[in-house]
matplotlib code that plots the C-alpha trace (Angstrom):
import matplotlib.pyplot as plt

x = [0.0, 2.8, 4.3, 0.9, 0.6, 4.0, 3.2, -0.1, 1.6, 4.3, 1.7, -0.3, 2.8, 3.8, 0.3, 0.5, 4.0, 2.9, 0.0, 2.2, 4.6, 2.1, 3.9, 2.3, 2.2, 0.1, -2.2, -2.7, -3.5, -6.1, -7.7, -7.5, -9.3, -12.1, -12.5, -12.5, -15.0, -17.3, -17.1, -18.0, -20.9, -22.3, -22.0, -24.1, -21.2, -20.4, -17.5, -16.7, -14.4, -12.7, -10.0, -9.1, -9.3, -9.1, -9.1, -12.4, -13.8, -12.4, -14.1, -17.4, -16.9, -16.1, -19.0, -21.3, -20.0, -21.0, -24.3, -25.5, -23.6, -20.4, -20.8, -23.8, -27.4, -27.6, -28.8, -27.2, -24.2, -23.7, -21.0, -20.6, -18.2, -17.6, -17.2, -20.9, -22.3, -21.0, -22.9, -21.0, -17.7, -17.9, -19.4, -16.6, -14.0, -15.3, -15.9, -13.0, -10.6, -10.1, -8.0, -11.1, -13.6, -13.4, -12.8, -16.0, -18.0, -16.2, -16.9, -20.6, -21.0, -18.3, -18.9, -16.5, -17.9, -17.1, -14.2, -12.8, -10.9, -8.6, -7.4, -4.3, -1.6, 1.0, -0.4, 0.4, -2.7, -3.5, -7.3, -6.8, -4.5, -7.0, -9.8, -7.8, -7.2, -10.9, -11.5, -9.1, -10.9, -14.2, -12.7, -13.1, -10.8, -8.5, -7.4, -5.1, -4.8, -1.6, 1.5, 4.8, 5.9, 2.5, 3.7, 2.5, -0.7, 1.4, 1.7, -1.9, -3.7, -4.4, -3.9, -1.9, -2.5, 0.4, 0.9, 4.5, 4.7, 5.4, 3.5, 0.1, -1.5, -0.3, -1.2, -4.8, -5.3, -4.1, -6.4, -9.4, -8.1, -7.6, -11.0, -12.7, -11.0, -11.9, -15.5, -15.9, -14.6, -16.7, -19.8, -19.0, -18.1, -20.8, -23.7, -23.2]
y = [0.0, 2.4, 2.2, 3.1, 6.0, 7.3, 7.0, 8.7, 11.6, 11.8, 12.2, 14.7, 16.8, 16.6, 17.7, 20.6, 21.6, 21.8, 24.1, 26.2, 26.5, 28.5, 31.7, 35.1, 35.1, 32.0, 33.4, 36.5, 34.3, 32.4, 35.8, 36.8, 33.5, 34.2, 37.8, 36.9, 34.1, 36.3, 39.0, 36.4, 35.1, 38.6, 39.2, 36.1, 33.7, 30.4, 28.5, 25.2, 22.6, 19.6, 17.1, 13.4, 10.7, 12.3, 15.7, 14.8, 14.1, 17.5, 19.2, 17.6, 18.6, 22.3, 22.7, 21.3, 23.8, 26.7, 25.3, 24.2, 26.2, 26.1, 28.3, 30.6, 30.4, 32.1, 31.6, 28.9, 30.0, 28.8, 26.1, 22.7, 19.9, 18.3, 14.9, 14.3, 12.8, 9.3, 9.3, 12.4, 11.2, 7.8, 9.1, 11.7, 9.1, 6.6, 9.0, 11.4, 9.9, 10.3, 13.4, 15.2, 14.3, 17.8, 19.9, 18.7, 19.8, 23.1, 23.9, 23.6, 24.8, 27.5, 31.1, 34.2, 35.4, 32.0, 30.9, 27.5, 25.7, 22.8, 20.5, 18.4, 17.3, 16.9, 19.6, 17.4, 15.4, 15.6, 15.9, 18.7, 20.6, 20.2, 21.4, 24.5, 25.1, 24.9, 27.3, 29.8, 29.5, 30.2, 33.3, 32.0, 33.0, 30.0, 28.9, 25.9, 24.0, 22.1, 20.8, 22.7, 23.1, 23.4, 21.2, 22.2, 23.6, 26.5, 28.3, 27.7, 29.4, 33.0, 32.2, 29.3, 28.0, 25.7, 23.8, 23.7, 19.9, 17.1, 14.5, 13.9, 13.1, 16.3, 18.3, 17.0, 17.7, 21.2, 21.6, 21.0, 23.4, 26.1, 25.3, 25.6, 28.9, 30.2, 29.0, 30.7, 34.0, 33.6, 33.2, 36.4, 38.4, 37.1, 37.3, 40.7]
z = [0.0, 0.9, -2.6, -4.2, -1.9, -2.8, -6.6, -6.1, -4.1, -6.8, -9.6, -7.7, -7.1, -10.8, -11.8, -9.5, -10.6, -14.2, -13.4, -11.1, -14.0, -16.1, -17.2, -16.8, -20.6, -20.7, -18.0, -20.1, -23.2, -21.2, -20.3, -24.0, -25.0, -22.5, -23.6, -27.3, -26.7, -24.7, -27.5, -30.1, -28.1, -27.5, -31.3, -32.1, -32.7, -31.1, -29.6, -31.5, -29.8, -31.4, -30.5, -30.6, -27.9, -24.5, -26.1, -27.8, -24.4, -23.2, -26.2, -25.1, -21.5, -22.2, -24.7, -22.0, -19.4, -21.7, -23.0, -19.5, -16.9, -14.9, -11.8, -12.2, -13.3, -16.7, -20.2, -22.3, -24.3, -27.9, -27.9, -29.5, -29.9, -33.3, -31.6, -30.9, -34.1, -35.0, -38.3, -39.5, -38.1, -39.8, -43.1, -43.4, -42.4, -44.9, -47.8, -47.4, -44.9, -41.1, -41.7, -42.9, -40.2, -38.7, -41.8, -43.4, -40.3, -40.0, -43.6, -42.9, -39.3, -38.6, -39.4, -39.3, -36.0, -34.3, -32.1, -33.2, -30.5, -31.3, -28.5, -29.2, -26.8, -29.6, -32.0, -34.9, -35.6, -39.4, -38.8, -36.3, -38.6, -41.5, -39.3, -38.5, -42.2, -42.8, -39.9, -41.4, -44.7, -42.9, -41.2, -37.6, -34.8, -34.1, -30.7, -30.0, -26.7, -26.9, -25.1, -24.6, -28.2, -29.8, -32.6, -36.1, -34.6, -33.1, -36.5, -37.6, -34.7, -33.7, -30.0, -28.6, -25.1, -24.7, -21.4, -20.1, -20.4, -22.8, -20.9, -22.5, -19.1, -17.5, -20.7, -20.7, -17.0, -17.6, -20.6, -18.4, -15.8, -18.5, -19.9, -16.6, -15.8, -19.2, -19.1, -15.7, -17.1, -20.3, -18.1, -16.3, -19.4, -21.8, -19.4, -17.8]

ax = plt.figure().add_subplot(projection="3d")
ax.plot(x, y, z, "-o")
ax.set_aspect("equal")
plt.show()
């Protein structure tokens, strides 16, 4: 039992260290993301999230926080995740290839007043990069949640929220932390 407790404590400390390592610059970019998102919502736009694997689950989670509520009773905010429709995902994957499962949706759902949020621990997933290219063509504001380097995603977004870690587990934990903080700010800014 003691060895498990030591491992648990080690992982908790590592998770805390990553979050405590957020630079003032990253904190400012989180605020910028919340402000840009609230402005988009007030102008009739929406926040669109997408990612793969655990990041797909994070996209669902963050969209739900905005549509339903996070901290305060308020009207629903326009947000969606592109990971919710298996028929679209499998049809696009079958007809066009997995690398286009998000770009096809973005072509039809994203508008210039929207904020498009890509979540990727590596920043190098071909379907995420294609989705960002489609978002750029649609005129959306592009945000990337990534790991330390940002990967190829770093040069495709308007705003990079890169967690100071290369460990996918720590990156995903931090993405949810960033998302919760941003959603809390968006609630305050968009509804007042």
